[in-house]
ZADO-649458 format. One record per atom (N, C-alpha, C): residue in three letters; z negated, x, y negated; residue number from 1; atom name. Coordinates in Angstrom, 1 decimal. Example, Ala and Ser with C-alpha at 12.3 -4.5 7.8 and 13.67 -1.06 7.14 Angstrom:
% ZADO-649458
[ALA; [-7.8; 13.2; 5.7]; 1; N]
[ALA; [-7.8; 12.3; 4.5]; 1; CA]
[ALA; [-7.8; 13.2; 3.3]; 1; C]
[SER; [-7.1; 12.8; 2.2]; 2; N]
[SER; [-7.1; 13.7; 1.1]; 2; CA]
[SER; [-7.9; 12.9; 0.0]; 2; C]
***
This chain:
% ZADO-649458
[UNK; [-43.2; -33.1; 33.8]; 1; N]
[UNK; [-41.8; -33.1; 34.2]; 1; CA]
[UNK; [-40.9; -33.3; 33.0]; 1; C]
[UNK; [-41.3; -34.3; 32.2]; 2; N]
[UNK; [-40.5; -34.6; 31.0]; 2; CA]
[UNK; [-40.6; -33.5; 30.0]; 2; C]
[UNK; [-41.7; -32.8; 29.9]; 3; N]
[UNK; [-41.8; -31.7; 29.0]; 3; CA]
[UNK; [-40.9; -30.6; 29.4]; 3; C]
[UNK; [-40.7; -30.4; 30.6]; 4; N]
[UNK; [-39.8; -29.3; 31.1]; 4; CA]
[UNK; [-38.4; -29.7; 30.7]; 4; C]
[UNK; [-38.0; -31.0; 30.9]; 5; N]
[UNK; [-36.6; -31.4; 30.6]; 5; CA]
[UNK; [-36.4; -31.3; 29.1]; 5; C]
[UNK; [-37.4; -31.7; 28.3]; 6; N]
[UNK; [-37.2; -31.6; 26.8]; 6; CA]
[UNK; [-37.1; -30.1; 26.4]; 6; C]
[UNK; [-37.9; -29.2; 27.0]; 7; N]
[UNK; [-37.9; -27.8; 26.7]; 7; CA]
[UNK; [-36.5; -27.2; 27.1]; 7; C]
[UNK; [-36.1; -27.5; 28.3]; 8; N]
[UNK; [-34.8; -27.0; 28.7]; 8; CA]
[UNK; [-33.6; -27.5; 27.9]; 8; C]
[UNK; [-33.7; -28.8; 27.5]; 9; N]
[UNK; [-32.7; -29.4; 26.6]; 9; CA]
[UNK; [-32.7; -28.7; 25.3]; 9; C]
[UNK; [-33.8; -28.5; 24.7]; 10; N]
[UNK; [-33.9; -27.9; 23.4]; 10; CA]
[UNK; [-33.5; -26.4; 23.5]; 10; C]
[UNK; [-33.9; -25.7; 24.5]; 11; N]
[UNK; [-33.5; -24.3; 24.7]; 11; CA]
[UNK; [-32.0; -24.2; 24.9]; 11; C]
[UNK; [-31.4; -25.0; 25.6]; 12; N]
[UNK; [-30.0; -25.0; 25.8]; 12; CA]
[UNK; [-29.2; -25.3; 24.5]; 12; C]
[UNK; [-29.7; -26.2; 23.7]; 13; N]
[UNK; [-29.1; -26.5; 22.4]; 13; CA]
[UNK; [-29.3; -25.4; 21.5]; 13; C]
[UNK; [-30.5; -24.9; 21.4]; 14; N]
[UNK; [-30.8; -23.7; 20.6]; 14; CA]
[UNK; [-29.9; -22.5; 20.9]; 14; C]
[UNK; [-29.8; -22.2; 22.2]; 15; N]
[UNK; [-29.0; -21.1; 22.6]; 15; CA]
[UNK; [-27.5; -21.3; 22.2]; 15; C]
[UNK; [-27.0; -22.5; 22.4]; 16; N]
[UNK; [-25.6; -22.8; 22.0]; 16; CA]
[UNK; [-25.4; -22.6; 20.5]; 16; C]
[UNK; [-26.3; -23.1; 19.7]; 17; N]
[UNK; [-26.3; -22.9; 18.2]; 17; CA]
[UNK; [-26.3; -21.4; 17.9]; 17; C]
[UNK; [-27.2; -20.7; 18.5]; 18; N]
[UNK; [-27.4; -19.3; 18.3]; 18; CA]
[UNK; [-26.1; -18.5; 18.5]; 18; C]
[UNK; [-25.5; -18.8; 19.7]; 19; N]
[UNK; [-24.3; -18.1; 20.0]; 19; CA]
[UNK; [-23.2; -18.5; 19.0]; 19; C]
[UNK; [-23.1; -19.7; 18.6]; 20; N]
[UNK; [-22.1; -20.1; 17.6]; 20; CA]
[UNK; [-22.3; -19.4; 16.3]; 20; C]
[UNK; [-23.6; -19.4; 15.8]; 21; N]
[UNK; [-23.9; -18.7; 14.5]; 21; CA]
[UNK; [-23.6; -17.2; 14.6]; 21; C]
[UNK; [-24.0; -16.6; 15.7]; 22; N]
[UNK; [-23.7; -15.1; 15.9]; 22; CA]
[UNK; [-22.2; -14.9; 15.9]; 22; C]
[UNK; [-21.4; -15.7; 16.5]; 23; N]
[UNK; [-20.0; -15.6; 16.6]; 23; CA]
[UNK; [-19.4; -15.7; 15.2]; 23; C]
[UNK; [-19.9; -16.7; 14.4]; 24; N]
[UNK; [-19.4; -16.9; 13.0]; 24; CA]
[UNK; [-19.7; -15.7; 12.1]; 24; C]
[UNK; [-20.9; -15.1; 12.3]; 25; N]
[UNK; [-21.3; -14.0; 11.5]; 25; CA]
[UNK; [-20.4; -12.8; 11.8]; 25; C]
[UNK; [-20.1; -12.6; 13.1]; 26; N]
[UNK; [-19.3; -11.5; 13.5]; 26; CA]
[UNK; [-17.9; -11.6; 13.0]; 26; C]
[UNK; [-17.3; -12.8; 13.0]; 27; N]
[UNK; [-16.0; -13.1; 12.5]; 27; CA]
[UNK; [-16.0; -12.9; 11.0]; 27; C]
[UNK; [-17.0; -13.3; 10.3]; 28; N]
[UNK; [-17.1; -13.2; 8.8]; 28; CA]
[UNK; [-17.2; -11.7; 8.5]; 28; C]
[UNK; [-17.9; -10.9; 9.2]; 29; N]
[UNK; [-18.1; -9.5; 9.0]; 29; CA]
[UNK; [-16.7; -8.8; 9.2]; 29; C]
[UNK; [-16.0; -9.1; 10.3]; 30; N]
[UNK; [-14.7; -8.5; 10.5]; 30; CA]
[UNK; [-13.7; -8.9; 9.4]; 30; C]
[UNK; [-13.7; -10.1; 9.0]; 31; N]
[UNK; [-12.8; -10.6; 8.0]; 31; CA]
[UNK; [-13.1; -9.8; 6.6]; 31; C]
[UNK; [-14.4; -9.7; 6.3]; 32; N]
[UNK; [-14.8; -9.0; 5.1]; 32; CA]
[UNK; [-14.3; -7.5; 5.2]; 32; C]
[UNK; [-14.5; -6.9; 6.3]; 33; N]
[UNK; [-14.1; -5.5; 6.5]; 33; CA]
[UNK; [-12.5; -5.4; 6.4]; 33; C]
[UNK; [-11.8; -6.3; 7.0]; 34; N]
[UNK; [-10.3; -6.2; 6.9]; 34; CA]
[UNK; [-9.9; -6.5; 5.4]; 34; C]
[UNK; [-10.6; -7.4; 4.7]; 35; N]
[UNK; [-10.2; -7.7; 3.3]; 35; CA]
[UNK; [-10.5; -6.4; 2.5]; 35; C]
[UNK; [-11.6; -5.8; 2.7]; 36; N]
[UNK; [-11.9; -4.6; 2.0]; 36; CA]
[UNK; [-10.9; -3.5; 2.2]; 36; C]
[UNK; [-10.5; -3.3; 3.5]; 37; N]
[UNK; [-9.4; -2.3; 3.8]; 37; CA]
[UNK; [-8.1; -2.6; 3.1]; 37; C]
[UNK; [-7.7; -3.9; 3.1]; 38; N]
[UNK; [-6.5; -4.3; 2.4]; 38; CA]
[UNK; [-6.6; -4.0; 0.9]; 38; C]
[UNK; [-7.8; -4.4; 0.3]; 39; N]
[UNK; [-8.0; -4.1; -1.1]; 39; CA]
[UNK; [-7.9; -2.6; -1.4]; 39; C]
[UNK; [-8.5; -1.8; -0.6]; 40; N]
[UNK; [-8.5; -0.4; -0.8]; 40; CA]
[UNK; [-7.1; 0.2; -0.7]; 40; C]
[UNK; [-6.3; -0.3; 0.3]; 41; N]
[UNK; [-5.0; 0.1; 0.5]; 41; CA]
[UNK; [-4.1; -0.3; -0.7]; 41; C]
[UNK; [-4.3; -1.5; -1.2]; 42; N]
[UNK; [-3.6; -1.9; -2.4]; 42; CA]
[UNK; [-3.9; -1.0; -3.6]; 42; C]
[UNK; [-5.2; -0.8; -3.8]; 43; N]
[UNK; [-5.7; 0.0; -4.9]; 43; CA]
[UNK; [-5.1; 1.4; -4.9]; 43; C]
[UNK; [-5.1; 2.1; -3.7]; 44; N]
[UNK; [-4.5; 3.4; -3.6]; 44; CA]
[UNK; [-3.0; 3.4; -3.8]; 44; C]
[UNK; [-2.4; 2.3; -3.2]; 45; N]
[UNK; [-0.9; 2.2; -3.4]; 45; CA]
[UNK; [-0.5; 2.1; -4.8]; 45; C]
[UNK; [-1.3; 1.3; -5.6]; 46; N]
[UNK; [-1.0; 1.2; -7.0]; 46; CA]
[UNK; [-1.3; 2.5; -7.8]; 46; C]
[UNK; [-2.3; 3.3; -7.3]; 47; N]
[UNK; [-2.6; 4.5; -8.0]; 47; CA]
[UNK; [-1.6; 5.6; -7.7]; 47; C]
[UNK; [-0.8; 5.5; -6.6]; 48; N]
[UNK; [0.1; 6.5; -6.2]; 48; CA]
[UNK; [1.3; 6.6; -7.1]; 48; C]
[UNK; [1.7; 5.4; -7.7]; 49; N]
[UNK; [2.9; 5.4; -8.5]; 49; CA]
[UNK; [2.9; 6.4; -9.7]; 49; C]
[UNK; [1.8; 6.5; -10.5]; 50; N]
[UNK; [1.8; 7.5; -11.5]; 50; CA]
[UNK; [1.8; 8.9; -11.0]; 50; C]
[UNK; [1.2; 9.1; -9.8]; 51; N]
[UNK; [1.2; 10.5; -9.2]; 51; CA]
[UNK; [2.6; 10.9; -8.8]; 51; C]
[UNK; [3.4; 9.9; -8.3]; 52; N]
[UNK; [4.8; 10.2; -8.0]; 52; CA]
[UNK; [5.6; 10.6; -9.2]; 52; C]
[UNK; [5.3; 9.9; -10.3]; 53; N]
[UNK; [6.0; 10.2; -11.6]; 53; CA]
[UNK; [5.6; 11.6; -12.0]; 53; C]
[UNK; [4.4; 12.0; -11.9]; 54; N]
[UNK; [3.9; 13.3; -12.3]; 54; CA]
[UNK; [4.6; 14.3; -11.4]; 54; C]
[UNK; [4.7; 14.1; -10.1]; 55; N]
[UNK; [5.3; 15.0; -9.2]; 55; CA]
[UNK; [6.8; 15.2; -9.4]; 55; C]
[UNK; [7.5; 14.1; -9.9]; 56; N]
[UNK; [8.9; 14.3; -10.1]; 56; CA]
[UNK; [9.2; 15.1; -11.3]; 56; C]
[UNK; [8.2; 15.3; -12.2]; 57; N]
[UNK; [8.3; 16.2; -13.3]; 57; CA]
[UNK; [8.3; 17.7; -12.9]; 57; C]
[UNK; [7.7; 18.0; -11.7]; 58; N]
[UNK; [7.6; 19.3; -11.2]; 58; CA]
[UNK; [9.0; 19.7; -10.7]; 58; C]
[UNK; [9.8; 20.4; -11.5]; 59; N]
[UNK; [11.2; 20.6; -11.2]; 59; CA]
[UNK; [11.4; 21.7; -10.2]; 59; C]
[UNK; [10.6; 22.7; -10.2]; 60; N]
[UNK; [10.8; 23.9; -9.3]; 60; CA]
[UNK; [10.1; 23.8; -8.0]; 60; C]
[UNK; [9.8; 22.6; -7.5]; 61; N]
[UNK; [9.1; 22.4; -6.3]; 61; CA]
[UNK; [9.9; 21.6; -5.3]; 61; C]
[UNK; [9.6; 21.8; -4.0]; 62; N]
[UNK; [10.4; 21.1; -3.0]; 62; CA]
[UNK; [9.8; 19.7; -2.9]; 62; C]
[UNK; [10.5; 18.9; -2.1]; 63; N]
[UNK; [10.0; 17.5; -1.9]; 63; CA]
[UNK; [8.7; 17.5; -1.1]; 63; C]
[UNK; [8.5; 18.4; -0.2]; 64; N]
[UNK; [7.3; 18.5; 0.6]; 64; CA]
[UNK; [6.1; 18.9; -0.3]; 64; C]
[UNK; [6.4; 19.8; -1.2]; 65; N]
[UNK; [5.3; 20.2; -2.1]; 65; CA]
[UNK; [4.9; 19.1; -3.1]; 65; C]
[UNK; [5.9; 18.4; -3.5]; 66; N]
[UNK; [5.6; 17.2; -4.4]; 66; CA]
[UNK; [4.8; 16.1; -3.6]; 66; C]
[UNK; [5.2; 15.9; -2.4]; 67; N]
[UNK; [4.4; 14.9; -1.6]; 67; CA]
[UNK; [3.0; 15.4; -1.3]; 67; C]
[UNK; [2.8; 16.7; -1.1]; 68; N]
[UNK; [1.5; 17.2; -0.9]; 68; CA]
[UNK; [0.7; 17.0; -2.2]; 68; C]
[UNK; [1.3; 17.2; -3.3]; 69; N]
[UNK; [0.7; 17.0; -4.6]; 69; CA]
[UNK; [0.2; 15.6; -4.8]; 69; C]
[UNK; [1.1; 14.6; -4.4]; 70; N]
[UNK; [0.7; 13.2; -4.5]; 70; CA]
[UNK; [-0.4; 12.9; -3.6]; 70; C]
[UNK; [-0.3; 13.4; -2.3]; 71; N]
[UNK; [-1.3; 13.1; -1.3]; 71; CA]
[UNK; [-2.7; 13.7; -1.8]; 71; C]
[UNK; [-2.7; 14.8; -2.4]; 72; N]
[UNK; [-3.9; 15.4; -2.9]; 72; CA]
[UNK; [-4.5; 14.6; -4.0]; 72; C]
[UNK; [-3.7; 14.2; -4.9]; 73; N]
[UNK; [-4.1; 13.3; -6.0]; 73; CA]
[UNK; [-4.7; 12.0; -5.5]; 73; C]
[UNK; [-4.0; 11.4; -4.5]; 74; N]
[UNK; [-4.4; 10.1; -3.9]; 74; CA]
[UNK; [-5.8; 10.3; -3.2]; 74; C]
[UNK; [-5.9; 11.4; -2.5]; 75; N]
[UNK; [-7.2; 11.7; -1.8]; 75; CA]
[UNK; [-8.3; 11.8; -2.9]; 75; C]
[UNK; [-8.0; 12.5; -4.0]; 76; N]
[UNK; [-9.0; 12.6; -5.0]; 76; CA]
[UNK; [-9.4; 11.3; -5.6]; 76; C]
[UNK; [-8.4; 10.5; -5.8]; 77; N]
[UNK; [-8.6; 9.1; -6.4]; 77; CA]
[UNK; [-9.5; 8.3; -5.4]; 77; C]
[UNK; [-9.2; 8.4; -4.2]; 78; N]
[UNK; [-10.0; 7.6; -3.2]; 78; CA]
[UNK; [-11.4; 8.1; -3.2]; 78; C]
[UNK; [-11.6; 9.4; -3.2]; 79; N]
[UNK; [-13.0; 10.0; -3.2]; 79; CA]
[UNK; [-13.7; 9.6; -4.5]; 79; C]
[UNK; [-13.1; 9.7; -5.6]; 80; N]
[UNK; [-13.7; 9.3; -6.9]; 80; CA]
[UNK; [-14.1; 7.9; -6.9]; 80; C]
[UNK; [-13.3; 7.0; -6.3]; 81; N]
[UNK; [-13.6; 5.6; -6.3]; 81; CA]
[UNK; [-14.3; 5.1; -5.0]; 81; C]
[UNK; [-14.7; 6.0; -4.2]; 82; N]
[UNK; [-15.5; 5.7; -3.0]; 82; CA]
[UNK; [-14.7; 4.7; -2.1]; 82; C]
[UNK; [-13.4; 5.1; -1.9]; 83; N]
[UNK; [-12.5; 4.3; -1.1]; 83; CA]
[UNK; [-12.2; 5.1; 0.2]; 83; C]
[UNK; [-12.2; 4.5; 1.3]; 84; N]
[UNK; [-11.8; 5.2; 2.5]; 84; CA]
[UNK; [-10.3; 5.6; 2.4]; 84; C]
[UNK; [-9.9; 6.8; 2.8]; 85; N]
[UNK; [-8.6; 7.3; 2.6]; 85; CA]
[UNK; [-7.9; 7.4; 4.0]; 85; C]
[UNK; [-6.8; 6.6; 4.1]; 86; N]
[UNK; [-6.0; 6.6; 5.3]; 86; CA]
[UNK; [-4.7; 7.4; 5.1]; 86; C]
[UNK; [-4.7; 8.6; 5.6]; 87; N]
[UNK; [-3.6; 9.5; 5.3]; 87; CA]
[UNK; [-2.3; 9.0; 5.7]; 87; C]
[UNK; [-2.2; 8.4; 6.9]; 88; N]
[UNK; [-0.9; 7.9; 7.4]; 88; CA]
[UNK; [-0.4; 6.7; 6.5]; 88; C]
[UNK; [-1.3; 5.9; 6.1]; 89; N]
[UNK; [-0.9; 4.7; 5.3]; 89; CA]
[UNK; [-0.4; 5.2; 3.9]; 89; C]
[UNK; [-1.1; 6.1; 3.3]; 90; N]
[UNK; [-0.7; 6.6; 2.0]; 90; CA]
[UNK; [0.6; 7.4; 2.1]; 90; C]
[UNK; [0.8; 8.2; 3.2]; 91; N]
[UNK; [2.0; 8.9; 3.4]; 91; CA]
[UNK; [3.2; 8.0; 3.6]; 91; C]
[UNK; [3.0; 6.9; 4.3]; 92; N]
[UNK; [4.1; 6.0; 4.5]; 92; CA]
[UNK; [4.4; 5.2; 3.2]; 92; C]
[UNK; [3.4; 4.9; 2.5]; 93; N]
[UNK; [3.6; 4.2; 1.2]; 93; CA]
[UNK; [4.4; 5.1; 0.2]; 93; C]
[UNK; [4.1; 6.4; 0.2]; 94; N]
[UNK; [4.8; 7.4; -0.7]; 94; CA]
[UNK; [6.2; 7.4; -0.2]; 94; C]
[UNK; [6.5; 7.5; 1.1]; 95; N]
[UNK; [7.9; 7.5; 1.6]; 95; CA]
[UNK; [8.6; 6.3; 1.2]; 95; C]
[UNK; [8.0; 5.1; 1.3]; 96; N]
[UNK; [8.6; 3.9; 0.9]; 96; CA]
[UNK; [9.0; 3.9; -0.6]; 96; C]
[UNK; [8.1; 4.3; -1.4]; 97; N]
[UNK; [8.3; 4.3; -2.9]; 97; CA]
[UNK; [9.4; 5.2; -3.3]; 97; C]
[UNK; [9.4; 6.4; -2.7]; 98; N]
[UNK; [10.4; 7.4; -3.0]; 98; CA]
[UNK; [11.8; 6.9; -2.5]; 98; C]
[UNK; [11.8; 6.3; -1.3]; 99; N]
[UNK; [13.1; 5.8; -0.8]; 99; CA]
[UNK; [13.6; 4.7; -1.8]; 99; C]
[UNK; [12.7; 3.8; -2.2]; 100; N]
[UNK; [13.1; 2.8; -3.1]; 100; CA]
[UNK; [13.6; 3.3; -4.4]; 100; C]
[UNK; [12.9; 4.3; -5.0]; 101; N]
[UNK; [13.4; 4.9; -6.3]; 101; CA]
[UNK; [14.8; 5.5; -6.1]; 101; C]
[UNK; [14.9; 6.2; -5.0]; 102; N]
[UNK; [16.2; 6.9; -4.7]; 102; CA]
[UNK; [17.3; 5.8; -4.6]; 102; C]
[UNK; [17.1; 4.7; -3.9]; 103; N]
[UNK; [18.0; 3.7; -3.8]; 103; CA]
[UNK; [18.4; 3.0; -5.1]; 103; C]
[UNK; [17.4; 2.8; -5.9]; 104; N]
[UNK; [17.6; 2.2; -7.2]; 104; CA]
[UNK; [18.4; 3.1; -8.1]; 104; C]
[UNK; [17.9; 4.4; -8.1]; 105; N]
[UNK; [18.6; 5.4; -9.0]; 105; CA]
[UNK; [20.1; 5.6; -8.6]; 105; C]
[UNK; [20.3; 5.5; -7.3]; 106; N]
[UNK; [21.7; 5.7; -6.8]; 106; CA]
[UNK; [22.6; 4.5; -7.3]; 106; C]
[UNK; [22.0; 3.3; -7.1]; 107; N]
[UNK; [22.8; 2.1; -7.6]; 107; CA]
[UNK; [23.0; 2.2; -9.1]; 107; C]
[UNK; [22.0; 2.7; -9.8]; 108; N]
[UNK; [22.2; 2.8; -11.2]; 108; CA]
[UNK; [23.3; 3.8; -11.6]; 108; C]
[UNK; [23.3; 4.9; -10.9]; 109; N]
[UNK; [24.3; 5.9; -11.1]; 109; CA]
[UNK; [25.7; 5.5; -10.8]; 109; C]
[UNK; [25.8; 4.7; -9.7]; 110; N]
[UNK; [27.1; 4.2; -9.4]; 110; CA]
[UNK; [27.6; 3.2; -10.4]; 110; C]
[UNK; [26.7; 2.4; -10.9]; 111; N]
[UNK; [27.0; 1.5; -12.0]; 111; CA]
[UNK; [27.4; 2.2; -13.2]; 111; C]
[UNK; [26.6; 3.2; -13.6]; 112; N]
[UNK; [26.9; 4.0; -14.8]; 112; CA]
[UNK; [28.3; 4.7; -14.7]; 112; C]
[UNK; [28.6; 5.2; -13.5]; 113; N]
[UNK; [29.8; 5.9; -13.3]; 113; CA]
[UNK; [31.0; 5.0; -13.4]; 113; C]
[UNK; [30.9; 3.8; -12.9]; 114; N]
[UNK; [31.9; 2.8; -13.0]; 114; CA]
[UNK; [32.1; 2.4; -14.5]; 114; C]
[UNK; [31.0; 2.2; -15.2]; 115; N]
[UNK; [31.1; 1.9; -16.6]; 115; CA]
[UNK; [31.8; 3.0; -17.4]; 115; C]
[UNK; [31.5; 4.3; -17.1]; 116; N]
[UNK; [32.1; 5.4; -17.7]; 116; CA]
[UNK; [33.6; 5.5; -17.4]; 116; C]
[UNK; [33.9; 5.2; -16.1]; 117; N]
[UNK; [35.3; 5.2; -15.7]; 117; CA]
[UNK; [36.1; 4.1; -16.5]; 117; C]
[UNK; [35.5; 3.0; -16.6]; 118; N]
[UNK; [36.1; 1.9; -17.4]; 118; CA]
[UNK; [36.3; 2.3; -18.8]; 118; C]
[UNK; [35.3; 2.9; -19.4]; 119; N]
[UNK; [35.5; 3.4; -20.8]; 119; CA]
[UNK; [36.6; 4.4; -21.0]; 119; C]
[UNK; [36.7; 5.3; -20.0]; 120; N]
[UNK; [37.7; 6.3; -20.0]; 120; CA]
[UNK; [39.1; 5.7; -19.9]; 120; C]
[UNK; [39.2; 4.7; -19.0]; 121; N]
[UNK; [40.5; 4.0; -18.9]; 121; CA]
[UNK; [40.9; 3.3; -20.2]; 121; C]
[UNK; [39.9; 2.7; -20.9]; 122; N]
[UNK; [40.2; 2.0; -22.1]; 122; CA]
[UNK; [40.6; 3.0; -23.2]; 122; C]
[UNK; [39.9; 4.1; -23.2]; 123; N]
[UNK; [40.2; 5.1; -24.3]; 123; CA]
[UNK; [41.6; 5.7; -24.0]; 123; C]
[UNK; [41.9; 6.0; -22.7]; 124; N]
[UNK; [43.2; 6.7; -22.5]; 124; CA]
[UNK; [44.3; 5.7; -22.7]; 124; C]
[UNK; [44.1; 4.4; -22.3]; 125; N]
[UNK; [45.2; 3.4; -22.6]; 125; CA]
[UNK; [45.4; 3.2; -24.1]; 125; C]
[UNK; [44.4; 3.3; -24.9]; 126; N]
[UNK; [44.5; 3.2; -26.3]; 126; CA]
[UNK; [45.3; 4.4; -26.9]; 126; C]
[UNK; [45.0; 5.5; -26.4]; 127; N]
[UNK; [45.6; 6.7; -26.9]; 127; CA]
[UNK; [47.1; 6.8; -26.5]; 127; C]
[UNK; [47.5; 6.2; -25.4]; 128; N]
[UNK; [48.9; 6.2; -24.9]; 128; CA]
[UNK; [49.7; 5.2; -25.7]; 128; C]
[UNK; [49.0; 4.2; -26.2]; 129; N]
[UNK; [49.8; 3.1; -26.9]; 129; CA]
[UNK; [50.1; 3.5; -28.2]; 129; C]
***
């Protein structure tokens, strides 16, 4: 009778430990997979910047054609580096980067225009005096 109680006690404890260890292994595997996905996304995002610069040099092409060019280059990069390629993620990243560059360039142009206007005013006031 005592042997049965000891066996049941040990089997219950062992089962509890086993479930805990399996749960930890599953969580660790999921975390590693998520980390790998984030690293891959960061790697591709960083690789996209030079491709966008190359595409901007293509003067006689539309924005859609330039985006397709960048997407193709990013897909090639992912394939060469054995990285999974998430088309939606890369597409949204390209859109974000292009929007940011447009915003920055517009602000720079406005600043340049104001500086030029200021210089013109200075020159014209000097000539009138």
